[in-house]
C-alpha positions as CSV (number, residue, x, y, z in Angstrom):
1,M,0.0,0.0,0.0
2,K,3.0,2.3,0.1
3,Y,3.0,5.0,-2.5
4,E,6.4,4.5,-4.2
5,R,8.1,7.8,-4.4
6,S,10.4,6.7,-7.2
7,V,7.3,6.0,-9.3
8,C,5.9,9.5,-8.3
9,V,9.0,11.2,-9.6
10,L,8.8,9.3,-12.9
11,I,5.2,10.2,-13.4
12,C,6.0,13.8,-12.4
13,L,8.7,14.0,-15.1
14,V,6.5,12.5,-17.8
15,A,3.5,14.6,-16.7
16,G,5.5,17.7,-17.1
17,L,5.5,17.0,-20.9
18,C,1.9,15.9,-21.2
19,F,0.2,19.3,-20.9
20,S,1.8,20.5,-24.1
21,A,1.0,17.4,-26.0
22,T,-2.2,18.9,-27.5
23,A,-3.6,22.4,-27.4
24,F,-6.9,22.7,-25.6
25,A,-9.2,25.3,-24.2
26,T,-10.0,25.7,-20.6
27,Y,-13.4,25.0,-19.1
28,T,-15.2,28.0,-17.5
29,F,-16.9,27.3,-14.2
30,P,-19.6,25.9,-13.9
31,V,-19.1,22.8,-16.1
32,N,-21.7,20.3,-17.4
33,D,-20.2,18.2,-20.2
34,D,-21.8,15.0,-21.4
35,L,-18.8,14.5,-23.9
36,E,-21.2,14.2,-26.8
37,S,-18.9,16.7,-28.7
38,D,-15.3,15.8,-29.3
39,P,-13.6,16.9,-26.0
40,F,-10.2,16.9,-27.6
41,A,-11.3,19.5,-30.1
42,A,-12.4,21.7,-27.3
43,D,-11.8,21.6,-23.5
44,W,-9.7,18.5,-23.0
45,G,-6.1,17.7,-23.9
46,M,-4.5,14.3,-24.4
47,S,-1.2,12.6,-24.9
48,G,-0.2,9.1,-25.9
49,T,-1.8,6.7,-28.3
50,R,-4.3,4.9,-26.1
51,V,-6.7,7.7,-25.2
52,S,-9.7,8.2,-27.5
53,W,-13.2,9.6,-27.8
54,N,-15.4,6.7,-28.8
55,T,-18.7,5.0,-28.7
56,T,-17.8,1.7,-27.0
57,Q,-19.4,2.7,-23.7
58,A,-21.4,5.7,-22.6
59,A,-23.2,6.7,-19.5
60,S,-25.5,9.1,-21.4
61,G,-25.7,9.7,-25.1
62,S,-23.3,7.8,-27.3
63,Y,-19.8,8.9,-26.4
64,S,-17.2,8.8,-23.7
65,I,-13.4,9.0,-23.2
66,S,-11.6,5.7,-23.3
67,M,-8.4,5.1,-21.2
68,L,-6.5,2.0,-22.3
69,N,-3.4,0.3,-21.1
70,D,-3.3,-2.8,-23.3
71,T,0.2,-4.2,-22.4
72,G,0.9,-3.1,-18.8
73,G,4.2,-1.4,-17.8
74,W,5.0,2.1,-16.8
75,T,6.3,3.3,-20.1
76,Q,3.1,4.1,-21.9
77,D,4.2,7.4,-23.4
78,A,2.2,9.3,-20.8
79,D,-1.2,8.2,-22.0
80,R,-3.7,10.5,-20.3
81,A,-6.5,12.9,-20.8
82,F,-6.5,16.2,-18.9
83,F,-8.5,19.4,-18.4
84,D,-8.3,22.8,-16.7
85,V,-11.1,25.0,-15.3
86,S,-11.1,28.7,-14.6
87,G,-13.4,30.9,-12.5
88,V,-13.7,28.3,-9.7
89,P,-14.9,29.9,-6.4
90,Q,-12.1,29.8,-3.8
91,T,-14.5,29.9,-0.9
92,G,-17.4,27.6,0.0
93,F,-17.9,24.2,-1.5
94,V,-17.1,23.0,-5.0
95,E,-18.2,19.6,-6.3
96,V,-16.6,17.6,-9.1
97,K,-18.6,14.7,-10.4
98,W,-17.8,12.2,-13.1
99,K,-18.9,8.7,-14.2
100,A,-16.4,5.9,-14.7
101,Y,-16.9,2.4,-16.2
102,F,-14.1,-0.1,-15.6
103,S,-14.0,-3.0,-18.0
104,Q,-10.7,-4.2,-16.6
105,V,-8.9,-3.1,-13.4
106,P,-5.2,-3.6,-12.8
107,S,-4.0,-6.4,-10.4
108,G,-0.9,-5.7,-8.4
109,N,-0.5,-2.0,-8.8
110,K,-2.4,1.3,-8.7
111,L,-4.2,2.8,-11.7
112,Y,-4.0,6.6,-11.3
113,H,-7.6,7.1,-12.2
114,M,-8.2,10.8,-11.4
115,V,-5.6,13.2,-10.3
116,F,-6.5,16.7,-9.0
117,G,-3.9,19.4,-8.9
118,D,-0.7,20.4,-10.6
119,A,1.6,17.5,-11.4
120,S,4.9,19.3,-10.7
121,H,4.6,19.8,-6.9
122,P,8.1,18.7,-5.8
123,G,7.1,17.6,-2.3
124,N,4.6,15.0,-3.3
125,G,5.5,14.2,-6.9
126,I,2.0,14.1,-8.3
127,G,-1.2,15.9,-7.4
128,D,-1.4,18.8,-5.0
129,L,-5.0,18.1,-4.0
130,L,-6.1,14.5,-4.4
131,V,-5.0,11.3,-6.2
132,V,-7.8,8.7,-6.6
133,G,-6.2,5.4,-7.4
134,V,-7.8,2.0,-8.3
135,D,-6.6,-1.6,-8.1
136,S,-9.3,-3.9,-6.9
137,A,-10.5,-1.1,-4.6
138,V,-10.5,2.7,-4.6
139,Q,-7.5,4.2,-2.8
140,V,-6.3,7.7,-2.2
141,C,-2.8,9.1,-1.6
142,D,-2.0,11.2,1.5
143,A,0.6,13.9,2.1
144,E,3.2,11.4,3.3
145,G,2.9,9.4,0.0
146,N,1.0,6.5,1.5
147,W,-1.9,4.8,-0.3
148,I,-5.0,4.7,1.9
149,S,-7.7,2.1,1.1
150,T,-11.3,3.4,1.2
151,G,-12.6,-0.1,1.5
152,Y,-14.7,0.3,-1.6
153,T,-14.3,-2.6,-4.1
154,V,-14.6,-1.4,-7.7
155,P,-17.3,-3.3,-9.7
156,T,-16.5,-4.0,-13.3
157,D,-18.8,-3.4,-16.3
158,T,-20.8,-0.9,-14.2
159,W,-21.1,2.9,-14.4
160,I,-20.0,4.4,-11.1
161,Q,-20.8,8.0,-10.2
162,F,-17.9,9.5,-8.3
163,S,-18.1,12.8,-6.4
164,V,-15.4,14.9,-4.8
165,L,-16.7,17.8,-2.7
166,F,-13.9,20.3,-2.0
167,D,-14.2,22.5,1.1
168,Q,-12.3,25.5,-0.3
169,D,-12.3,27.3,3.1
170,N,-10.7,24.5,5.1
171,G,-8.6,22.6,2.5
172,T,-10.5,19.3,2.9
173,Y,-12.5,17.0,0.7
174,Y,-15.3,14.4,0.8
175,L,-15.2,11.5,-1.7
176,T,-18.3,9.3,-2.5
177,A,-19.1,6.6,-5.0
178,N,-22.5,5.4,-6.2
179,D,-22.7,2.2,-8.4
180,G,-26.5,2.1,-8.2
181,G,-27.0,1.3,-4.6
182,G,-26.9,4.8,-3.2
183,D,-24.0,7.1,-2.2
184,Q,-21.2,5.4,-0.3
185,E,-18.9,7.7,1.7
186,L,-15.3,6.7,1.0
187,R,-13.5,9.7,2.6
188,T,-15.0,12.3,4.9
189,N,-13.5,15.7,5.6
190,K,-9.9,14.7,4.9
191,P,-7.1,17.2,4.2
192,V,-5.9,17.7,0.6
193,I,-2.3,16.7,-0.1
194,N,-0.9,20.3,-0.1
195,A,-2.5,22.3,2.7
196,G,-2.1,25.5,0.7
197,A,-3.7,24.3,-2.5
198,R,-7.2,24.8,-3.6
199,F,-9.2,23.3,-6.5
200,G,-9.0,25.7,-9.5
201,D,-6.8,28.2,-7.8
202,G,-4.7,28.8,-11.0
203,A,-1.5,27.3,-9.6
204,E,-3.0,23.8,-9.3
205,D,-5.3,23.8,-12.4
206,H,-4.2,20.6,-14.1
207,N,-6.5,17.7,-13.5
208,F,-6.2,14.5,-15.4
209,C,-7.1,10.8,-15.9
210,V,-4.3,8.4,-16.4
211,S,-4.0,4.9,-17.9
212,Y,-0.8,4.3,-16.0
213,S,-0.6,1.0,-14.1
214,S,1.8,-1.9,-14.3
215,W,-0.9,-4.3,-15.4
216,P,-3.4,-4.0,-18.3
217,S,-6.5,-2.0,-17.6
218,Q,-9.3,-0.1,-19.4
219,Y,-11.9,2.3,-18.2
220,Y,-14.2,5.1,-19.6
221,I,-15.0,8.6,-18.4
222,D,-18.3,10.4,-19.0
223,D,-20.6,13.2,-17.7
224,L,-18.2,15.6,-16.1
225,E,-19.8,18.2,-13.8
226,I,-18.1,20.9,-11.8
227,T,-20.5,23.0,-9.8
228,T,-21.1,24.8,-6.5
229,G,-21.5,22.2,-3.9
230,S,-23.8,21.9,-0.9
231,P,-22.3,21.7,2.6
232,P,-22.3,18.1,3.8
233,G,-24.2,16.9,6.8
234,P,-22.9,17.9,10.2
235,T,-19.4,16.6,10.9
236,P,-18.9,15.5,14.5
237,T,-17.2,18.3,16.5
238,P,-14.1,17.1,18.3
239,T,-14.9,17.3,22.0
240,P,-12.7,16.1,24.9
241,G,-13.4,12.5,25.7
242,P,-13.0,10.6,28.9
243,D,-9.7,10.9,30.6
244,P,-7.7,7.9,29.4
245,T,-5.5,8.2,32.4
246,N,-8.3,7.2,34.7
247,H,-9.8,3.7,35.1
248,D,-12.9,2.9,33.0
249,S,-12.2,5.3,30.2
250,R,-12.0,5.4,26.4
251,D,-10.0,7.8,24.2
252,E,-11.2,8.1,20.6
253,F,-8.6,10.8,19.9
254,E,-11.2,13.3,18.7
255,S,-9.4,16.1,20.6
256,D,-5.7,16.8,20.3
257,P,-4.0,14.2,22.6
258,F,-0.9,16.4,22.9
259,G,-2.7,19.7,23.3
260,A,-4.4,21.4,26.2
261,G,-6.5,18.9,28.1
262,G,-4.8,16.0,26.3
263,H,-3.4,13.0,28.1
264,W,-0.6,11.9,25.9
265,S,3.0,13.0,25.6
266,S,5.5,12.3,22.9
267,V,9.1,12.2,22.0
268,D,8.7,13.5,18.4
269,N,11.7,14.0,16.1
270,D,10.9,15.5,12.7
271,S,7.1,15.0,12.9
272,N,7.2,11.3,13.5
273,V,4.3,11.3,16.0
274,T,1.2,13.3,15.1
275,W,-2.5,13.7,15.6
276,S,-3.9,12.6,12.2
277,M,-6.9,12.5,10.0
278,N,-5.5,10.0,7.5
279,Y,-7.0,7.0,9.2
280,A,-9.7,6.5,11.9
281,V,-11.9,3.6,12.9
282,D,-15.3,5.3,13.2
283,S,-14.6,9.0,13.7
284,L,-12.2,11.5,12.3
285,Y,-8.9,11.3,14.1
286,S,-6.3,8.8,15.3
287,L,-2.7,8.8,16.7
288,C,-0.1,8.4,13.9
289,L,3.4,7.0,14.5
290,N,5.4,7.4,11.3
291,Y,9.1,6.9,11.9
292,H,10.7,8.1,8.7
293,G,14.0,8.9,10.3
294,G,15.4,12.0,12.1
295,T,18.0,12.5,14.8
296,G,17.8,12.2,18.5
297,D,16.0,9.7,20.6
298,V,13.6,7.1,19.2
299,P,10.1,8.7,18.7
300,R,7.3,7.4,20.9
301,A,3.9,8.3,22.3
302,S,3.0,7.6,26.0
303,T,0.1,7.9,28.3
304,E,0.0,7.4,32.1
305,L,-2.5,4.8,33.3
306,A,-3.6,6.1,36.7
307,N,-6.0,4.7,39.3
308,V,-5.7,1.2,38.0
309,P,-6.9,-1.5,40.5
310,Q,-4.1,-3.6,41.7
311,T,-6.3,-6.7,42.1
312,G,-8.7,-8.5,39.8
313,I,-8.8,-8.4,36.0
314,V,-8.0,-5.1,34.1
315,K,-8.4,-4.7,30.4
316,V,-6.5,-2.6,27.9
317,Q,-7.9,-2.6,24.4
318,F,-7.0,-0.5,21.3
319,D,-7.1,-0.6,17.5
320,V,-4.0,-0.5,15.3
321,Y,-3.7,0.0,11.6
322,F,-0.2,-0.8,10.2
323,V,0.4,0.9,6.8
324,S,4.0,-0.5,6.7
325,S,6.4,-2.2,9.0
326,G,10.2,-1.8,9.0
327,S,13.0,-4.3,9.5
328,N,13.4,-3.7,13.2
329,V,11.1,-4.3,16.2
330,A,8.0,-2.1,16.2
331,Q,6.9,-2.1,19.8
332,F,3.4,-0.7,19.3
333,G,2.2,-1.7,22.8
334,H,4.7,-1.4,25.6
335,F,3.4,-1.5,29.1
336,G,5.3,-0.2,32.2
337,N,7.9,2.4,31.2
338,T,8.2,5.2,28.7
339,V,11.1,3.5,27.0
340,S,11.8,-0.1,26.2
341,Q,15.4,-1.1,25.8
342,A,17.4,-4.2,26.8
343,G,17.4,-4.7,30.5
344,D,15.8,-2.1,32.8
345,G,13.3,-0.8,30.1
346,Y,11.0,-3.8,30.3
347,K,8.7,-3.9,33.3
348,I,5.4,-5.6,32.5
349,V,4.8,-6.9,28.9
350,T,5.4,-5.6,25.4
351,L,3.5,-6.3,22.1
352,A,5.7,-6.0,19.0
353,F,6.1,-6.7,15.3
354,F,9.3,-8.6,15.3
355,P,12.1,-8.5,12.7
356,D,11.5,-12.2,11.8
357,G,8.1,-11.3,10.5
358,F,5.9,-12.4,13.4
359,L,3.8,-10.8,16.1
360,K,5.4,-11.5,19.4
361,V,5.1,-10.6,23.1
362,Y,8.0,-10.0,25.5
363,N,7.7,-10.9,29.2
364,C,11.3,-10.4,30.4
365,S,12.0,-14.1,29.8
366,A,11.5,-14.4,26.0
367,W,9.9,-13.1,22.9
368,N,6.8,-15.3,22.8
369,D,5.6,-16.1,19.3
370,T,1.9,-15.8,18.7
371,G,2.0,-17.6,15.3
372,I,0.6,-14.6,13.6
373,A,2.6,-13.1,10.7
374,N,3.1,-9.4,10.7
375,A,2.1,-9.3,7.0
376,D,-1.4,-10.6,7.8
377,L,-2.0,-7.6,10.1
378,V,-0.9,-4.9,7.6
379,G,-3.4,-2.8,5.7
380,K,-6.4,-3.4,8.1
381,W,-7.7,-2.3,11.4
382,V,-6.9,-4.9,14.1
383,N,-8.3,-4.8,17.6
384,H,-5.8,-5.8,20.3
385,K,-7.1,-6.8,23.8
386,V,-4.9,-7.6,26.8
387,L,-6.4,-8.9,30.0
388,F,-4.2,-8.3,33.0
389,D,-4.6,-10.7,36.0
390,Q,-3.3,-8.3,38.7
391,D,-3.3,-11.0,41.3
392,N,-1.4,-13.7,39.4
393,L,0.7,-11.3,37.2
394,T,-0.3,-12.9,34.0
395,V,-1.9,-11.8,30.8
396,D,-4.3,-13.1,28.1
397,Y,-3.8,-11.6,24.7
398,Y,-6.5,-11.4,22.0
399,I,-6.7,-9.9,18.5
400,N,-9.6,-9.4,16.1
401,D,-8.8,-8.6,12.5
402,G,-12.5,-8.8,11.4
403,S,-12.6,-12.6,11.3
404,G,-13.5,-13.0,14.9
405,E,-11.6,-12.7,18.2
406,Q,-8.6,-15.0,18.6
407,L,-6.8,-15.9,21.9
408,L,-3.1,-15.8,21.0
409,L,-1.5,-16.2,24.5
410,D,-3.1,-17.6,27.6
411,D,-1.9,-17.0,31.2
412,L,1.5,-15.6,30.0
413,A,3.6,-14.5,33.0
414,T,4.5,-10.9,32.9
415,C,7.8,-9.3,34.1
416,G,6.4,-9.4,37.6
417,T,4.8,-5.9,37.9
418,P,1.0,-5.2,37.9
419,L,-0.5,-2.8,35.4
420,G,-0.6,0.7,36.6
421,H,2.0,0.2,39.3
422,A,3.0,3.6,40.8
423,S,6.6,3.1,39.6
424,Y,5.8,2.0,36.1
425,P,2.3,3.3,35.1
426,H,2.8,4.0,31.4
427,F,1.5,2.7,28.0
428,T,4.0,3.6,25.3
429,S,4.0,3.0,21.5
430,I,7.4,3.0,19.8
431,P,7.9,2.6,16.0
432,F,11.7,2.2,16.5
433,V,12.8,2.1,12.8
434,G,12.5,4.0,9.6
435,G,9.9,2.6,7.2
436,T,7.3,1.9,10.0
437,T,4.0,3.7,9.8
438,Y,0.9,2.8,11.9
439,Y,-2.1,4.4,13.6
440,I,-3.8,3.9,17.0
441,D,-7.4,4.5,17.8
442,N,-10.0,3.8,20.5
443,F,-7.7,3.3,23.4
444,I,-9.7,1.7,26.3
445,L,-8.7,1.1,29.9
446,G,-11.2,-0.6,32.2
447,T,-12.5,-3.6,33.9
448,E,-12.9,-6.8,31.8
449,D,-16.5,-6.0,30.8
450,F,-16.1,-2.2,30.3
451,V,-17.2,-0.8,26.8
452,P,-17.1,-3.9,24.7
453,V,-16.1,-3.2,21.1
454,E,-17.6,-5.1,18.2
455,L,-15.4,-5.0,15.1
456,S,-18.6,-5.1,13.0
457,E,-19.2,-1.5,14.2
458,F,-16.0,-0.3,12.6
459,T,-16.1,2.0,9.6
460,L,-12.8,2.5,7.7
461,E,-12.3,6.2,7.1
């Protein structure tokens, strides 16, 4: 799912040539084009040999634009169709709608289906606003260059109505798809790639459809509309949640965990630990740990677990989405201290993606193998639950990746300290190595039956 920056650079270099490939006029806002007149003789430009205006498929009327990659490979002579639009309001909401028909979707790499924004932005390589990609599902690219799955599987041989609603005031967007069963929200109130860019602002005009993918593909575009949009339904207003440092509490990260009233602290070098809108389970925000290098101490996020009963069963439960994992230990759930290093750093128990490719748990005696491969937990929300037996100093460890709850380790002895001990009261998450990116949401501390979480309630944002 990682957006390969080497590929971005290649596309950017080629894309720099494509806008001079054919002369074309610029749409004037608002736009309503059913493509029944040759778009390449008017408002669209094109480059390459596999883009055409034809009658093979049409959502309305007789014509559409065909985007073909008939051999696969990344050297398709920049086959693409593109358009600009002037007079776009720079405040309020602007909606871009188009219909797409996929007769063949690529398998194994992304098809750059619709790219919004100038293709020469050096920081991100391609698209200052939004990149909508397709393999078997619709994905979007974030500012860090990661592909984010929307969870929407693309049907073939069906016209799909896509809509992007740009909030010009706040630099965010809403993405929906409708294949005949009603609007499906794919992304809600998410930031555009370049925070300073706006749709149709003159600097980011170029918008285009691309047949690029490393596998054969074909799709059609029809019925382009660019109009003033209506404000979406009310978006949940972030409000301070329960204090996660007190027993029986839940933190959904809807208020800044590191800001005023927040209950998390971080060692953050070069923006490795952030409050993020890129992924969330069922709201807007989550905690992102994206160790892409930097100097100084290893980045980490910590919260103090206070008022924890020192007898009975205590539960800690949280959701983790790994976008990628590096070659070293990613200690995403470390209990006891704010650091975990050989020797004195380990105090209770530690959950980790291990370098040998498996999920393991450290208890001061050994790295205990769960039998679960790291790769099986990447690219999805996984619920982790640890039950601490405060009397016997053992833990039961469960995960749920959507296929049902699994008990991985039963009555595993800890390092000998109860959860929430006055000397070692912390939960810490540590990515440890470059190339590791993951998100944490819905952090729960409580008794065994406090706030049960059903994975079926989750919505990937």
